[in-house]
N, C-alpha and C positions, 0 to 999 in steps of 0.2 A: 762695954757701953755704959759705964758708970755715970756718964754725964747726961744721958738723954732726958731724964726727968727735970733737969735744970736748963734745958735748951728752950729758946723761944725765938720768934721772929718779930721784928718791928719794922715798920716802914722807914725807908731812908729819909733822912732830914738833910737840909742844907748844911748843917753843922757837922755832917759826917765826911765831908770832902777830904780832909787831911787823912783820916783813917782809911778811907777808900783808896786814896792814892798809894799809901803804904801797902795796903793789902794787894792792890794790883801789882805793885813792884815785886812782891814776894811770889806772885804767880808766874813771873817771868824769869825767876832766878836760874832755872835749869837752862833756858835758852841762852842766857847771857853770862854764864858762869866763867867763860874763858875770854870775855871781852876785857881788854885793858883800858880802863877809863883814865883820862888825863887827871881827873880829880872827882871827888864825890859830888861836887856841884854839877859837873857835866852829866853824871849818871842820873842825878835827881831831875835835871832839866829834861833829859831824854824821856824818862819814865813819866814825868808830868805831861809832856806832849802826847805820849802814847795813850795815857789815861784819858786826856781830853778828847782825843780822836775817837776813842772807844765810846765815850759818853755821847758824842755827837752821832756816832753810828747808831747807838741805841735809840736816841731821840728821832732820828730820821727813818728808822726801819721798823719800829715796833710801836703800835698803838696798845694801850692798856697794859703796859709793862708793870709787872709786880717786882719792885726793886726793894728787897728787904735786907736788913742787917741781921746776921745770926748772933744771938746773945747767949752767953753761958753765964749763969747767975746774973750778974749785972755788968759783965765785961763783953764788949764787942769783939767777936772772934772771926767773923767772916761775912760773906754776902751770898744771897741767893737771888738770882734774877731769872724770872720766868715770864714767858709770854703766853697768856691763856686766851683761848677762844672756847666756844661751847663744845667743839668737837676735837680740840687738840691742845696740847701743852708743849711748847718749845722751851727746853732747858737752855737758856741763854748763857748762864754762867753760875758756877758754884766755886767759891774760893774760901778756904779756911786758913787762918794764920799757921805758919809752919809748926809752931810749938804745940798746936792742938790737932795736928794731922795724925793719922794712924791710931786714933783712939776711939773709932767707931762713930764719930760725929757725922762724917760724910755718908757713911752707910745708913745711919738713922735718917738723914735727910732724903736720900735716894729711896729708902723704903717708904717714907711718907708720901713721896711723889708717886711711886708706883702703886701704892694702895689707892691713892686718889684716882689714878688712871683706870685701875681695875673697877673701882666702885662706879665711876662715870662711864665706863666702857668706851674710852676715847684713846686716840693715838698720841704719840709723843715723838719728839725728835731732839737731836743735839748735834753740835759740832765739837771737834777737839783738834788741837794742833798735832800735826804729824811728828813734831819733836817730842811728843809724849805718847809713844805707841802703846805703852802699858795700859792706857785708858780704854783701849778697845776691849781688852779682856775684862776689865772692871765693869764697863757699861754693858757688855754682853751678859754678865751675871744678873743684870736687872731686866733682861729681855730685849735689849736693844740689838739691832742687826745692822751691820754696815751695808749701806746702800749706794754710797757715792764716794769717790775719791775726787776732791775738788782742789787739787793743787797743793796748797799748804795745809789743808784740813781734811779730815775724814767726817763724813756725814752719816749719822746712825738714826734709825727709826725704831720705835717700839709699836708694834701693831696692837689693835684692839684685842682684848681678851676674847677668845673664841666662846661662843654661846655653848652652854652645856645642854 
């Protein structure tokens, strides 16, 4: 975790759209690795449409959405999207660029989130795609428990910290 002292979050800006589209595309690489695209323009068009649909979903389904860019030194390397209320935090999305994955950055972010949950003694939830089953074990290590299978996704919750 050599990077953690150089990590920061900043609010998303309108000028981040191209970066966010690229970032979103990298998060779908596993699912689409065997798709034979006619050309790169077809792939880009598909992922741009998917990104726009996701943004519309966020807008229509979440009030008070914290949509932040993860910054390492002065380089944008990811996004963290959280929906907060006084009693709950829903982890909408966490994506880190592939070249920065498996270096402790996601762990640091999740630890910060779980520390907040414990300090405020509130619950949390998240979804992940079934195409990434390894995420269940990962999120379980932060106290999340699988509560629902909802077709294409798994829903997990993290209960309040028990009073001592």
